[in-house]
C-alpha positions as CSV (number, residue, x, y, z in Angstrom):
1,M,0.0,0.0,0.0
2,L,1.6,3.3,-1.1
3,A,1.8,6.2,1.3
4,V,1.6,9.6,-0.4
5,T,2.3,13.1,0.8
6,S,2.0,16.5,-1.0
7,R,5.5,17.8,-1.6
8,R,4.2,21.3,-1.6
9,A,2.8,20.7,1.8
10,L,5.8,18.5,2.5
11,F,4.2,16.5,5.3
12,G,0.5,17.2,4.8
13,A,-0.9,13.8,4.3
14,S,-0.8,11.0,6.8
15,L,0.8,7.7,5.9
16,L,-1.7,5.1,4.7
17,A,-2.4,2.3,7.1
18,A,-0.5,-0.9,6.6
19,L,-1.2,-4.4,8.0
20,C,1.4,-5.3,10.5
21,L,1.7,-9.1,10.5
22,A,3.3,-9.5,13.9
23,A,3.5,-12.2,16.5
24,P,1.5,-11.7,19.7
25,A,2.9,-8.9,21.8
26,Q,4.1,-11.1,24.6
27,A,6.3,-13.0,22.0
28,Q,8.1,-9.9,20.8
29,A,11.3,-8.7,22.4
30,P,10.9,-4.9,23.1
31,R,13.2,-2.6,21.4
32,N,13.7,1.1,21.2
33,H,16.2,1.7,18.4
34,A,15.7,2.3,14.7
35,T,17.9,1.1,11.8
36,L,17.9,3.7,9.0
37,A,19.4,2.7,5.6
38,M,21.0,5.8,3.9
39,V,22.3,6.0,0.4
40,A,26.0,6.3,1.4
41,E,28.6,7.0,4.0
42,P,28.5,10.7,4.9
43,Q,31.8,12.3,3.9
44,T,31.6,14.5,7.0
45,L,29.4,15.0,10.0
46,D,30.1,18.8,9.9
47,P,26.8,20.3,8.8
48,M,28.4,23.5,7.6
49,A,31.1,21.8,5.6
50,S,28.9,20.2,3.0
51,T,25.6,20.9,1.2
52,A,25.0,17.2,0.8
53,D,21.5,16.3,1.9
54,L,22.8,13.1,3.6
55,V,24.8,15.2,6.0
56,G,21.9,17.5,6.8
57,T,19.5,14.5,7.2
58,I,21.7,12.9,9.9
59,M,23.0,16.0,11.7
60,Q,19.6,17.9,11.9
61,H,18.9,15.5,14.8
62,V,22.0,16.8,16.7
63,Y,22.1,20.4,15.7
64,E,19.3,23.0,15.5
65,T,18.9,26.3,13.8
66,L,17.4,29.6,14.8
67,Y,14.5,29.1,12.5
68,T,13.0,26.2,10.6
69,F,10.1,25.3,8.3
70,D,6.6,24.2,9.1
71,A,4.6,21.8,7.0
72,K,3.7,24.6,4.5
73,W,7.2,25.9,4.1
74,N,6.6,28.9,6.3
75,V,9.6,30.0,8.4
76,V,9.0,29.5,12.1
77,P,11.2,29.9,15.1
78,M,13.2,27.0,16.6
79,L,16.0,28.2,18.8
80,A,14.8,31.8,18.4
81,E,12.1,32.7,20.8
82,S,9.9,34.2,18.1
83,M,10.1,35.8,14.7
84,P,12.7,38.6,14.6
85,K,12.0,42.3,15.0
86,V,13.0,43.9,11.7
87,S,13.7,47.6,11.2
88,A,11.7,49.7,8.8
89,D,14.5,49.8,6.3
90,G,14.8,45.9,6.3
91,K,18.4,46.0,7.4
92,T,18.4,45.2,11.2
93,Y,17.1,41.9,12.6
94,A,16.8,41.7,16.4
95,I,16.5,38.0,17.5
96,A,15.7,36.9,21.0
97,L,16.7,33.4,22.0
98,R,14.7,30.8,23.9
99,R,15.8,30.6,27.5
100,G,16.8,27.4,29.2
101,V,17.9,25.6,26.0
102,M,20.6,23.1,27.0
103,L,23.6,22.1,25.0
104,H,24.7,18.4,24.9
105,S,27.6,19.4,27.1
106,G,25.2,20.2,29.9
107,R,25.3,24.0,30.0
108,E,22.8,26.6,28.7
109,L,23.0,28.0,25.2
110,T,23.9,31.7,25.0
111,A,24.1,34.4,22.4
112,D,27.9,34.0,22.3
113,D,27.4,30.4,21.0
114,V,25.0,31.6,18.3
115,V,27.3,34.4,17.1
116,A,30.3,32.1,17.0
117,S,28.3,29.5,15.1
118,L,26.9,31.9,12.5
119,Q,30.4,33.5,12.0
120,R,31.7,30.0,11.2
121,W,28.8,29.3,8.9
122,M,29.3,32.5,7.0
123,A,33.0,31.6,6.6
124,Q,32.5,28.0,5.4
125,S,29.1,27.3,3.9
126,P,28.3,28.4,0.3
127,R,24.9,29.7,1.5
128,G,26.5,31.2,4.6
129,K,29.1,33.0,2.4
130,A,26.3,34.5,0.2
131,L,24.7,35.9,3.4
132,G,28.1,37.0,4.8
133,N,28.6,39.3,1.8
134,V,25.6,41.4,2.9
135,V,26.1,41.3,6.7
136,D,27.5,44.5,8.1
137,S,27.6,43.3,11.7
138,L,26.6,40.3,13.9
139,V,26.7,40.8,17.6
140,A,25.4,39.5,20.9
141,K,22.9,41.8,22.7
142,G,23.2,40.4,26.2
143,P,23.2,36.7,27.0
144,Q,20.0,35.8,25.2
145,A,19.7,38.0,22.1
146,I,21.6,38.7,18.9
147,E,21.4,41.5,16.3
148,I,22.2,41.1,12.6
149,V,22.7,44.3,10.6
150,L,22.7,44.0,6.8
151,K,24.4,46.3,4.3
152,E,21.2,46.1,2.2
153,P,17.9,44.3,2.5
154,Y,18.2,40.5,1.9
155,A,14.8,38.8,1.5
156,P,16.1,35.2,1.8
157,L,17.7,35.7,5.2
158,L,15.4,33.7,7.4
159,S,15.0,30.9,4.8
160,Q,18.8,30.6,4.6
161,L,19.0,30.4,8.4
162,A,16.3,27.6,8.4
163,L,17.7,25.2,5.8
164,P,19.0,21.8,7.0
165,S,21.4,21.5,4.0
166,G,24.6,23.4,4.5
167,M,23.1,24.2,7.8
168,A,23.4,27.4,9.9
169,A,23.8,25.0,12.8
170,I,24.1,26.4,16.3
171,M,26.8,24.7,18.3
172,A,28.7,25.1,21.5
173,K,31.4,27.8,20.9
174,E,34.1,25.8,22.6
175,S,33.5,22.9,20.2
176,I,34.1,25.0,17.1
177,A,37.1,23.9,15.2
178,S,38.2,23.1,11.6
179,P,37.8,20.3,11.1
180,L,35.0,19.8,13.6
181,K,35.8,17.0,16.0
182,D,33.2,17.4,18.8
183,F,29.5,17.6,17.8
184,V,27.9,19.6,20.6
185,G,24.5,20.9,19.6
186,T,21.0,21.3,21.2
187,G,19.0,18.7,19.2
188,P,16.8,15.9,20.6
189,Y,19.6,13.5,19.8
190,K,23.3,13.7,20.7
191,F,26.2,12.1,18.8
192,K,27.5,8.9,20.3
193,E,29.6,7.0,17.9
194,R,30.7,6.7,14.3
195,K,32.2,3.6,12.7
196,P,33.1,4.4,9.1
197,D,31.2,2.4,6.5
198,Q,29.2,0.8,9.4
199,Y,27.0,3.4,11.1
200,V,26.5,6.7,12.8
201,L,24.9,6.3,16.2
202,L,22.8,9.0,17.9
203,T,21.2,8.6,21.3
204,R,18.4,10.5,23.0
205,F,19.3,13.7,24.8
206,E,17.5,13.5,28.1
207,Q,17.9,17.3,28.8
208,Y,16.4,18.3,25.5
209,S,14.5,21.6,25.6
210,A,11.5,21.2,23.2
211,R,9.3,24.0,21.9
212,K,5.7,24.1,23.3
213,E,3.9,24.5,20.0
214,P,2.4,21.3,18.4
215,A,4.6,19.6,15.9
216,N,4.2,21.1,12.4
217,G,6.6,20.0,9.7
218,Y,10.1,20.6,11.0
219,G,8.7,23.1,13.5
220,G,7.0,22.9,16.9
221,K,7.6,20.2,19.6
222,R,10.3,17.6,18.9
223,E,10.4,14.5,21.1
224,A,13.0,11.7,20.9
225,L,10.6,8.8,21.4
226,I,13.1,6.4,19.9
227,E,16.2,5.9,22.2
228,E,18.8,5.3,19.5
229,L,19.0,6.1,15.8
230,R,21.5,4.1,13.8
231,F,22.2,5.5,10.3
232,V,23.6,2.8,8.2
233,P,25.3,3.4,4.8
234,V,23.8,1.0,2.2
235,P,25.2,2.4,-1.1
236,N,23.6,-0.3,-3.3
237,A,20.0,0.6,-4.1
238,S,19.1,-3.0,-4.7
239,T,20.4,-3.9,-1.3
240,R,18.3,-1.2,0.3
241,V,15.2,-2.7,-1.5
242,E,16.0,-6.2,-0.5
243,G,16.7,-5.2,3.1
244,S,13.4,-3.4,3.2
245,L,11.5,-6.4,1.8
246,A,13.2,-8.6,4.4
247,G,12.2,-6.3,7.3
248,Q,15.9,-5.5,8.0
249,Y,15.4,-1.7,8.1
250,D,13.0,0.6,9.8
251,F,13.5,3.1,7.0
252,A,15.3,3.0,3.7
253,D,15.9,6.2,1.7
254,L,15.6,6.9,-2.0
255,L,14.8,3.6,-3.6
256,P,14.7,2.9,-7.4
257,T,11.2,3.5,-8.8
258,E,11.0,0.0,-10.4
259,A,10.9,-1.4,-6.9
260,L,7.5,0.0,-6.2
261,P,5.4,-3.0,-7.3
262,R,7.4,-5.4,-5.1
263,L,7.2,-3.0,-2.1
264,E,3.4,-2.7,-2.5
265,K,3.0,-6.4,-2.2
266,A,5.1,-6.7,0.9
267,A,3.1,-4.8,3.5
268,G,3.8,-7.2,6.2
269,K,7.5,-6.3,6.0
270,T,7.6,-2.8,4.6
271,V,5.5,0.1,3.4
272,P,6.4,2.2,0.4
273,V,6.4,6.0,0.8
274,M,6.2,8.3,-2.2
275,T,6.8,12.0,-2.0
276,P,5.4,13.8,-5.1
277,A,7.4,16.8,-6.5
278,F,10.2,15.8,-4.1
279,G,13.0,17.6,-5.9
280,F,14.9,18.2,-9.1
281,P,18.0,16.5,-10.6
282,Y,20.5,18.8,-12.0
283,L,23.9,18.9,-13.8
284,V,26.6,21.2,-12.4
285,F,29.2,22.5,-14.8
286,N,32.8,23.4,-13.9
287,T,33.0,27.1,-14.9
288,K,36.5,27.5,-13.4
289,E,38.7,25.0,-15.3
290,G,38.7,22.6,-18.1
291,V,36.6,22.3,-21.3
292,A,33.3,23.4,-19.6
293,A,34.9,26.7,-18.4
294,S,34.0,28.0,-21.9
295,Q,30.4,29.4,-21.8
296,P,29.9,28.7,-25.6
297,V,30.9,25.0,-25.0
298,R,28.4,24.8,-22.1
299,Q,25.8,26.2,-24.4
300,A,26.6,23.6,-27.1
301,I,26.2,20.9,-24.5
302,Q,22.9,22.3,-23.4
303,I,21.7,22.1,-27.0
304,A,22.6,18.4,-27.1
305,L,20.7,17.5,-24.0
306,G,17.3,15.9,-24.0
307,E,16.1,16.3,-20.4
308,G,12.9,14.4,-21.1
309,E,14.9,11.3,-22.2
310,M,17.2,11.6,-19.2
311,L,14.3,11.7,-16.8
312,A,12.7,8.6,-18.4
313,A,16.1,6.8,-18.1
314,G,16.3,7.9,-14.5
315,F,12.8,7.1,-13.3
316,G,11.1,5.0,-15.9
317,D,7.5,5.3,-14.6
318,T,5.9,8.6,-15.7
319,R,4.3,8.8,-12.3
320,F,7.7,9.7,-11.0
321,F,8.8,12.7,-13.1
322,V,7.8,15.8,-15.0
323,A,9.8,17.3,-17.8
324,E,9.5,21.0,-17.9
325,G,11.9,23.9,-18.2
326,N,10.4,26.2,-15.7
327,H,12.4,25.8,-12.5
328,F,9.3,26.3,-10.3
329,P,5.8,24.8,-11.0
330,K,2.8,26.7,-12.2
331,G,1.0,28.3,-9.3
332,S,4.2,29.1,-7.6
333,P,5.1,32.8,-7.1
334,F,8.3,32.0,-9.0
335,Y,6.9,30.3,-12.0
336,A,8.7,31.8,-15.1
337,T,9.2,30.9,-18.7
338,G,12.4,32.9,-19.3
339,G,15.0,30.9,-21.1
340,T,12.9,27.7,-21.3
341,E,13.2,27.6,-25.1
342,Q,16.7,26.2,-24.3
343,Y,15.2,23.3,-22.4
344,N,15.0,19.7,-23.9
345,Q,16.4,20.6,-27.3
346,R,18.0,17.3,-28.0
347,N,19.5,18.7,-31.3
348,A,22.7,16.8,-32.1
349,P,23.5,18.5,-35.4
350,K,22.9,22.0,-34.0
351,A,25.0,21.1,-30.9
352,K,27.9,19.8,-33.1
353,E,27.9,23.1,-35.1
354,A,27.8,25.2,-31.9
355,A,30.6,23.2,-30.4
356,A,32.8,23.7,-33.5
357,K,32.1,27.5,-33.4
358,A,33.1,27.4,-29.7
359,G,36.4,25.9,-30.5
360,Y,35.8,22.5,-29.1
361,K,38.6,20.2,-30.2
362,G,37.5,16.8,-29.0
363,E,38.7,17.1,-25.4
364,P,37.1,14.6,-23.1
365,I,34.2,15.9,-21.0
366,R,34.6,14.3,-17.6
367,V,31.2,13.4,-16.1
368,L,31.3,12.6,-12.4
369,T,28.4,10.4,-11.1
370,S,27.6,7.8,-8.5
371,R,25.5,4.6,-8.4
372,Q,24.4,5.3,-4.8
373,Y,21.6,7.4,-6.3
374,D,20.4,5.0,-9.0
375,F,18.7,7.7,-11.1
376,H,21.9,9.8,-11.2
377,Y,23.8,7.0,-12.8
378,N,21.0,6.1,-15.3
379,M,20.7,9.7,-16.3
380,A,24.4,10.1,-16.7
381,L,24.5,7.0,-19.1
382,L,21.8,8.5,-21.3
383,M,23.4,11.9,-21.2
384,A,26.7,10.5,-22.3
385,E,25.0,9.0,-25.4
386,Q,23.3,12.3,-26.2
387,L,26.6,14.1,-26.0
388,K,28.4,11.5,-28.1
389,R,25.7,11.9,-30.9
390,A,26.6,15.6,-30.9
391,G,30.3,14.8,-31.4
392,F,31.5,15.2,-27.8
393,K,34.0,12.8,-26.3
394,V,32.7,11.7,-22.9
395,E,34.6,10.2,-20.0
396,L,32.2,8.8,-17.4
397,N,33.7,8.6,-13.9
398,V,31.6,6.4,-11.6
399,V,32.5,6.7,-8.0
400,D,30.8,6.3,-4.6
401,W,28.9,9.3,-3.3
402,A,31.4,10.3,-0.6
403,T,34.2,10.3,-3.2
404,L,32.1,12.4,-5.6
405,V,31.4,15.0,-2.9
406,Q,35.1,15.1,-2.2
407,R,36.2,15.3,-5.8
408,R,33.7,18.0,-6.8
409,N,35.7,20.4,-4.6
410,D,38.7,20.0,-6.9
411,A,38.3,21.9,-10.2
412,K,41.0,19.9,-11.9
413,L,39.1,16.6,-11.6
414,W,35.7,17.0,-13.5
415,D,33.7,19.0,-16.0
416,I,30.1,18.0,-15.1
417,Y,28.7,16.2,-12.1
418,V,25.2,14.8,-11.5
419,T,23.3,15.6,-8.3
420,H,19.8,16.6,-7.1
421,S,18.1,18.9,-4.6
422,G,14.8,19.3,-2.9
423,Q,12.2,21.6,-4.5
424,F,11.8,24.6,-2.1
425,P,9.6,27.7,-2.1
426,E,12.6,30.1,-1.8
427,P,14.8,30.1,-4.9
428,M,18.0,31.1,-3.0
429,L,17.8,27.8,-1.0
430,S,18.9,25.6,-3.9
431,P,20.9,24.9,-5.8
432,P,23.9,26.1,-3.8
433,Q,25.5,27.3,-7.0
434,L,23.3,30.4,-6.6
435,G,25.3,31.2,-3.6
436,D,29.1,31.8,-3.4
437,G,31.9,29.3,-3.6
438,A,29.9,26.1,-4.3
439,P,31.5,23.5,-6.7
440,G,31.1,24.9,-10.2
441,W,32.4,28.3,-9.0
442,W,29.9,30.3,-11.0
443,D,30.7,34.0,-10.5
444,T,29.9,36.4,-13.3
445,P,28.6,40.0,-13.5
446,A,25.3,38.9,-15.0
447,K,24.7,36.5,-12.0
448,K,25.6,39.2,-9.5
449,A,23.3,41.8,-11.1
450,A,20.3,39.4,-11.4
451,L,20.6,38.1,-7.9
452,Q,21.3,41.6,-6.4
453,A,18.0,42.8,-7.8
454,F,16.2,39.6,-6.8
455,N,17.5,39.4,-3.2
456,T,17.0,43.1,-2.3
457,A,13.4,43.2,-3.4
458,S,11.0,42.7,-0.5
459,D,7.7,42.7,-2.3
460,P,6.8,39.1,-3.2
461,A,5.2,39.9,-6.5
462,R,8.3,41.9,-7.5
463,R,10.6,39.1,-6.5
464,G,8.5,36.7,-8.7
465,A,9.1,38.7,-11.8
466,L,12.8,39.2,-10.9
467,W,13.3,35.4,-10.6
468,G,12.4,35.1,-14.3
469,K,15.5,37.3,-15.0
470,V,17.7,35.0,-12.9
471,Q,16.3,31.9,-14.7
472,E,17.2,33.5,-18.0
473,V,20.8,34.1,-16.9
474,V,21.0,30.4,-15.8
475,Y,19.9,29.3,-19.3
476,T,22.3,31.7,-21.0
477,E,25.4,31.1,-18.9
478,V,24.7,27.4,-18.2
479,P,26.3,27.0,-14.8
480,Y,23.9,24.2,-14.1
481,V,21.1,22.5,-15.9
482,N,17.8,21.8,-14.1
483,V,16.8,18.4,-15.6
484,G,13.1,18.4,-14.4
485,K,11.1,17.4,-11.4
486,F,10.9,14.0,-9.7
487,N,9.0,12.1,-7.0
488,G,10.9,10.3,-4.3
489,L,10.4,6.7,-3.2
490,S,11.4,5.4,0.2
491,A,10.2,2.6,2.5
492,K,9.5,2.2,6.2
493,S,8.7,-0.8,8.4
494,P,5.2,-1.2,9.7
495,A,6.7,-0.8,13.2
496,L,7.9,2.8,12.5
497,D,4.9,4.8,13.7
498,N,4.2,8.5,13.1
499,Y,7.0,8.9,10.5
500,Q,6.3,12.0,8.4
501,P,7.7,12.0,4.9
502,A,10.2,14.8,4.3
503,T,12.9,16.0,2.0
504,W,15.5,15.4,4.8
505,P,13.9,12.5,6.7
506,Y,13.7,13.1,10.4
507,F,12.8,10.7,13.2
508,W,12.0,12.8,16.2
509,N,8.3,12.3,17.1
510,A,8.4,8.9,15.4
511,K,8.3,5.8,17.5
512,I,8.7,2.0,17.3
513,K,5.4,0.2,17.9
């Protein structure tokens, strides 16, 4: 039986009921731990050091942010006491902190911890760096309040502070180091142990300070009802499927779409969970070094691509994808058609001609991909064929996800890499290439001008129109290619109760029946 949730509402629908074919209660050994099968080994547990969703998924249980998102993607307070007081000119944000919030080290969180954490975030995270460029000052105002003063209005500020990916994580100031070695946050779970390629183990934080509001998406009251969370790397997608069917996992993330019929027939062991409009796959181009550093070459590659074919290769079943060039769906404030005539051209002769004019001389285009995300790999295979038809020489480098995340930081090692992101209501949240310093290193006057206008506009209607200009620049300069939109498939055990499907799966408020 398939559990479905609206991706726009993120968590709005309840999971469909599933039969639990269990032995009588007295015959069952009680347990209070969950085994959670993830797509790979996280390359780091530092939530600021990587924009990888896997890192955010795990470490959002350990660290919290000043703000977070409710079930309808509204920004709501988490460690902040309430929404900020914003000056009339939109430049000064006064943020009061909740009192009595305990760190995992046993002392109370203070404004000094928050300031130190945000300073580190603005120095290290691509999204933080983008915000840091417009921050004039960040100071503590007494023990339980901070003040952020901007050089100019910055509409995405609170959304940036709320995102779990590349997280503005609040941590104990004495734990701050590079690299991070002690993971001391305020979350409902605390870090206990990591055994590389085996598991990351988190345990319930008994002194956790929960909000009083009812749970609502990522917001509201969080309770660690499961004593231990064991995040297990299971890189092979088929192994995650078979483990789910065998009842080996309480949760298995991002399963191949072709597994759905088998999962639907195995309700006694597992329950499939589909999240419509979950996210978008995209291709990142190396604009700094190598063959893709040439904008005309990137444009020629874009002409060769057939994104519809790539989505079909990645997801198969048409229930799992939508091929459209607008980065945001119809009905969204950011729906725009600017540049979309460049989408899904699949024109090999035209691409070959454009490549010749661009001075392409047959250099290998190094495509970096991984099989941990099955659809990444399948799309890369199809893309390689499309590029070869247009006369490009393609070198497909297939590595594990942790290696890909590491290699993409070195501009000498790749020309294109395949990834994906959640579909969010605020454009500046993703992809991180819209920020500063993310792999791909897109940094041009046209980008800066379009984003400057977009980010300083406070009127929502005005921002909607200005996003169309940003989208046009993306299609013209081709720093990345948004392939389309897709639905996510995961699975949970019948014993995992009150799990709410989410872009970054979370397990507070869930329990083992």
